[in-house]
Structure formats: structure tokens, C-alpha cells
C-alpha positions in Angstrom: 35.7 2.7 12.6 32.6 1.3 13.9 32.8 -1.0 16.9 31.3 -4.4 16.9 28.6 -3.2 19.3 27.6 -0.3 17.2 27.6 -2.6 14.1 25.4 -5.2 15.9 23.0 -2.5 17.1 22.6 -1.1 13.4 21.9 -4.7 12.2 19.3 -5.3 14.8 17.6 -1.9 14.1 17.5 -2.8 10.4 16.1 -6.2 11.1 13.5 -4.8 13.4 12.5 -2.3 10.8 12.2 -5.1 8.1 10.0 -7.1 10.5 7.8 -4.0 11.2 7.4 -3.2 7.5 6.4 -6.8 6.5 4.1 -7.1 9.5 2.3 -3.8 8.6 2.0 -4.6 4.9 0.6 -8.1 5.7 -1.9 -6.9 8.4 -3.0 -3.3 7.6 -4.3 -3.6 4.1 -6.1 -7.0 4.5 -7.5 -6.7 8.0 -8.3 -3.0 8.4 -10.1 -3.0 5.0 -12.2 -6.1 6.2 -11.0 -8.1 3.3 -9.6 -10.8 5.6 -10.8 -11.6 9.0 -8.3 -11.7 11.9 -8.9 -15.4 12.7 -7.9 -16.2 9.0 -5.1 -13.7 8.7 -3.3 -15.0 11.7 -3.4 -18.6 10.8 0.3 -19.5 10.2 -0.2 -20.6 6.5 -2.3 -17.6 5.7 0.1 -15.1 7.4 3.1 -16.6 5.6 1.2 -16.3 2.3 0.4 -12.7 3.0 3.9 -11.9 4.2 5.2 -13.1 0.8 2.4 -11.5 -1.2 2.7 -8.1 0.5 5.9 -7.9 2.5 8.5 -9.3 0.0 7.7 -7.1 -3.0 7.0 -4.0 -0.9 10.3 -4.5 0.9 12.1 -4.7 -2.5 10.2 -1.4 -3.5 11.3 0.3 -0.5 15.0 -0.6 -0.9 14.9 0.4 -4.6 13.3 3.7 -3.8 15.9 4.4 -1.1 18.8 3.6 -3.3 17.4 5.8 -6.1 16.4 8.6 -3.9 12.8 8.5 -5.0 10.2 10.9 -3.7 6.7 10.0 -2.6 5.4 10.3 -6.1 8.0 7.7 -7.3 7.0 5.3 -4.3 3.3 5.9 -5.4 3.9 4.9 -9.0 5.9 1.9 -7.8 2.8 1.1 -5.6 0.6 1.2 -8.7 2.8 -1.5 -10.2 2.4 -3.4 -6.9 -1.3 -3.1 -7.3 -1.0 -5.1 -10.7 1.1 -7.8 -8.8 -1.6 -8.2 -6.0 -4.7 -7.8 -8.1 -3.4 -9.0 -11.5 -1.0 -11.8 -10.9 -2.2 -13.1 -7.5 -5.9 -12.5 -7.1 -6.6 -11.8 -10.8 -9.5 -9.5 -9.9 -8.9 -7.0 -12.6 -9.8 -9.7 -15.2 -13.2 -10.2 -13.7 -16.4 -8.9 -15.4 -18.5 -10.0 -12.5 -17.5 -11.3 -8.9 -15.4 -8.3 -8.3 -14.5 -7.8 -4.6 -16.6 -4.6 -4.6 -19.6 -5.7 -6.6 -20.4 -2.1 -7.7 -17.8 -2.6 -10.3 -19.5 -5.8 -11.8 -20.1 -5.3 -15.5 -18.9 -1.8 -15.2 -16.3 -0.5 -17.9 -15.3 -4.0 -18.7 -13.4 -4.0 -22.0 -10.7 -6.2 -23.7 -10.8 -8.7 -20.8 -10.0 -6.1 -18.2 -12.2 -4.3 -15.6 -10.5 -0.9 -16.1 -12.4 1.2 -13.5 -11.9 -1.4 -10.8 -8.2 -1.8 -11.8 -7.6 1.9 -11.4 -9.5 2.1 -8.2 -7.7 -1.0 -6.5 -4.2 -0.1 -7.8 -4.5 3.5 -6.4 -5.8 2.0 -3.2 -2.9 -0.4 -2.9 -0.4 2.3 -3.8 -1.5 4.1 -0.7 -2.7 1.5 1.8 -0.2 -1.3 0.9 2.9 0.6 -0.2 3.3 4.3 0.3 1.7 4.7 3.8 3.3 1.4 5.3 6.8 2.4 4.0 6.4 6.0 5.3 5.4 4.8 8.7 8.0 2.1 9.0 10.8 4.5 8.1 9.3 7.1 10.6 9.2 4.4 13.4 12.7 3.1 12.6 14.5 6.2 13.8 18.2 6.7 12.7 18.1 3.8 10.1 14.8 5.0 8.7 16.4 6.8 5.6 19.2 4.0 5.1 19.1 0.9 3.0 18.0 -2.1 5.1 19.4 -4.8 2.8 22.7 -5.3 0.9 22.4 -4.7 -2.9 22.8 -8.4 -3.7 20.2 -9.4 -1.1 17.7 -7.0 -2.5 18.4 -8.2 -6.0 17.9 -11.8 -5.0 14.6 -10.9 -3.2 13.5 -8.9 -6.2 14.1 -11.9 -8.5 12.4 -14.3 -6.1 9.2 -12.0 -5.9 9.1 -11.8 -9.7 9.4 -15.6 -10.0 7.0 -16.5 -7.3 4.3 -14.1 -8.5 4.7 -15.2 -12.2 4.5 -19.0 -11.2 1.5 -18.3 -9.1 -0.3 -16.5 -12.0 0.4 -19.2 -14.5 -0.5 -22.1 -12.3 -3.0 -21.0 -9.7 -6.6 -22.1 -10.5 -8.3 -20.9 -7.3 -9.6 -17.8 -9.2 -11.1 -20.0 -11.9 -8.5 -20.2 -14.6 -4.7 -20.3 -15.1 -3.1 -17.2 -16.3 -1.8 -17.0 -19.9 1.8 -16.2 -20.8 0.8 -13.3 -23.1 -1.2 -11.7 -20.3 1.7 -12.3 -17.9 4.0 -10.5 -20.4 1.7 -7.5 -20.8 1.4 -7.1 -17.0 5.1 -7.1 -16.5 5.6 -4.7 -19.4 3.0 -2.3 -17.8 4.8 -2.6 -14.4 8.1 -1.8 -16.2 6.6 1.4 -17.6 5.4 2.4 -14.2 8.8 1.5 -12.6 10.6 3.7 -15.2 8.2 6.5 -14.6 8.7 6.2 -10.9 12.5 6.3 -11.3 12.2 9.8 -12.8 10.5 11.2 -9.7 13.3 11.9 -7.3 12.9 13.3 -3.8 12.9 16.9 -3.2 13.2 18.8 0.2 9.9 18.7 2.0 9.2 20.7 5.1 6.5 19.6 7.6 4.7 22.0 10.1 5.6 21.4 13.7 2.1 22.2 15.0 -1.5 21.5 14.2 -0.8 17.8 13.4 -4.5 16.9 13.8 -5.2 18.6 10.5 -3.3 16.1 8.3 -4.9 13.3 10.4 -8.3 14.7 9.7 -7.4 15.0 5.9 -6.4 11.3 5.9 -9.8 10.6 7.6 -11.5 12.5 4.8 -10.5 9.7 2.3 -13.7 7.9 3.3 -16.2 10.2 1.7 -13.9 10.6 -1.3 -13.9 6.8 -1.8 -17.6 6.7 -1.4 -18.0 9.4 -4.1 -15.9 7.3 -6.5 -18.0 4.2 -5.7 -21.2 6.1 -6.3 -20.0 6.8 -10.0 -19.8 3.0 -10.4 -23.1 2.4 -8.6 -25.0 4.7 -10.9 -23.2 3.5 -14.0 -21.6 6.7 -14.9 -19.8 6.6 -18.3 -16.4 5.3 -17.9 -14.7 8.7 -19.1 -16.8 10.5 -16.4 -15.5 8.1 -13.7 -11.9 8.5 -15.0 -12.2 12.3 -15.0 -13.6 12.3 -11.4 -10.8 10.0 -10.3 -8.2 12.2 -11.9 -9.7 15.3 -10.3 -9.9 13.8 -6.8 -6.3 12.6 -7.1 -5.0 16.0 -8.3 -6.9 17.7 -5.4 -5.2 15.3 -2.9 -1.8 15.9 -4.2 -2.3 19.7 -4.5 -3.7 20.1 -1.1 -1.0 18.0 0.7 1.7 19.8 -1.1 0.1 23.2 -0.3 -0.1 22.4 3.3 3.5 21.1 3.4 2.4 17.6 4.6 4.8 15.6 2.4 7.4 15.9 5.1 7.6 14.0 8.4 5.7 13.8 10.7 2.7 15.2 8.9 2.5 12.7 6.2 2.4 9.9 8.8 -0.6 11.6 10.3 -2.2 11.6 6.9 -1.5 7.8 6.8 -2.9 7.3 10.3 -6.1 9.1 9.4 -6.4 7.0 6.2 -6.2 3.8 8.3 -8.6 5.1 10.8 -11.2 5.6 8.1 -10.5 2.1 6.8 -11.5 0.7 10.2 -14.7 2.6 10.1 -15.4 1.7 6.4 -14.9 -2.0 7.2 -17.1 -1.9 10.4 -20.3 -2.3 8.4 -19.1 -5.5 6.7 -17.3 -7.0 9.6 -19.4 -6.3 12.7 -21.7 -9.4 12.1 -19.3 -11.5 10.2 -16.4 -11.2 12.5 -16.7 -8.9 15.5 -13.2 -10.0 16.7 -11.7 -8.5 13.5 -13.0 -5.1 14.4 -11.5 -5.4 18.0 -8.1 -6.6 16.6 -8.3 -3.7 14.1 -8.7 -1.2 16.8 -5.9 -2.6 18.8 -3.5 -2.6 15.7 -4.6 1.0 15.0 -3.9 2.1 18.5 -0.5 0.5 18.4 0.6 2.3 15.3 -0.8 5.6 16.8 1.4 4.9 19.8 4.4 4.1 17.7 3.8 7.3 15.8 3.6 9.5 18.9 6.8 7.8 20.2 8.6 8.6 16.9 7.3 12.3 17.0 8.6 12.7 20.6 12.1 11.4 19.6 12.5 13.9 16.8 10.9 16.8 18.7 13.3 19.6 19.3 
């Protein structure tokens, strides 16, 4: 029977892990990508908004994945669904023909009211940057409680219902993006997310080994995400036919999965090194847009990146034989 001290320690560890995950999901995708400057992100109102927009649904995804025993493929598909929450329900960018956050996608592949090339690009980006990598890192940093649920079943259910309600109300009423959302579009988005969630639930975790040496290699592979992203952007830049863009996207994604599996990098700690390499290239990618607009954002981003690298080294030393 657990003593009160042990129980209190377990609760504190879970709370710390939750805070860590919510903070990473609110900071890393927005700031390291250069989408939101540090002075804006760390305003109390903005940070609360991003904590709800990112942290709440991603925490729910993490709890759902743990209880179902999902593998990284399942978490990735759930992350695709989150991309629709972020860019469909909240920002509504996937419905823009012009004024897309990356203007190379303006007027490119727009059909039936949806910018499909941009939707695919940004949902995959969110699946990695906002969901899969932060969850993997937070669980790695959390130590003994990393593989355990952090919330009770009813708490997780209530938070899931809250996330659905808040995102839906925001979609139907927010006019900052130019127009209110329509109920039919809202229903189609949730139906698409339900399909992705069902597919994700079929991808259960399988045993994964991780090499004990050469951890700079997965980091370098994560860093190589930058030229791959640029290659995809070039397809949009030169108005390649949408089927060609989609085929190239599928080929790059298949190569990523195949190579990581072949190297045995789906296990810890190698997968976290892939994530760290990915975030490192994000800082480099955002440098060009932020150096004149907000140099302080680059500085804060470097500090944040150094901190997660330090936390990762600390976690690796803890599990080292």
C-alpha cells in the first residue's frame, strides 16, 4: 500500500509533467517557428489563449493515446486531427485562397473552399511539431511517470468535452479571420477528425528498440527536416500540379518513416534526438523572418532550445545503464 508521501510525490510528478507538456506545446510551435514573437507570446492573455489552443487538446490526445496504448503512428494521426482544430477551427487558414501564412500557397490547389496543399502541409507540421514531438519529449523528461496516465478518466473526459466545446464555439463566433464559421463546415471538420481518430486507434504501440550510441545521427536526421520542407515549398512556389505535390509529399513522408524505422529510432532516447534536431532546424528556419522583426525572439528561442537539450541530456543520464 502506497504511503501518503509516495502518493503525494507521484501526484507532484504528474502535475509537473502536465505543466511541462502544456508549456512546450504553447511555446515551441509558435515561437520557434517564428509565427508569434516572444513579447507577444508571453503576454498573459496570449499565453493563456495558446495554452488552451495547444495545451488542452494535446494533453487530452496524450491521455487518450496512453490509455489505448497507441504507438507513434497513432499519435501522429491524432496530431493530424489536431492540425484541423488549430488551422481549421481556430485560425481557419485552410479555408483561405489567399493570405495563407506561407504565401507560396496562395491560390495554389484551392478547391471546394479548401486550400488542400496548405492543409496537408500544415496538418503534418502540427502533427510533428505540436503533438508527437512535445508528447515524446514530455514523457521522456517525466521519468517514472512518463508512461503512466497523468489524469483520471473523468478528468480527461471533462477536459476533452471542454476542448471540443471551446473550439466549436470559437469557430462559430470568431470574426477575426474575416467570417464566422458555418455549422455544416464545423460538422464536416469534426467528422474528418473522427475518421482520423478511429484510424489512430488502430495503430497500437509495438516494441521499439533504440541504439545506445551514435545519438548525434538521429539529431542530424531531425535537422535534415529543413531541406525537406524547403523542397515541398518549392513545389508550391513553381505551381507544380497538385497531384505531383501530393505524390512528392507522400514520398518524403514514406522515406521519413522507413528511415527512422530502419535505424531503430522510434524508441527512446533516439526519437527525442530526432525531435530536438527538428526544433533546431525550426529556429534556423525562423531566423530569416525574425532577425529584423524581433531579435529578442531569436534569443529567447535559443534559450528555450538549450533548455530542452539540457532536459534531454538529464533524462538520458537517468536511464543510462
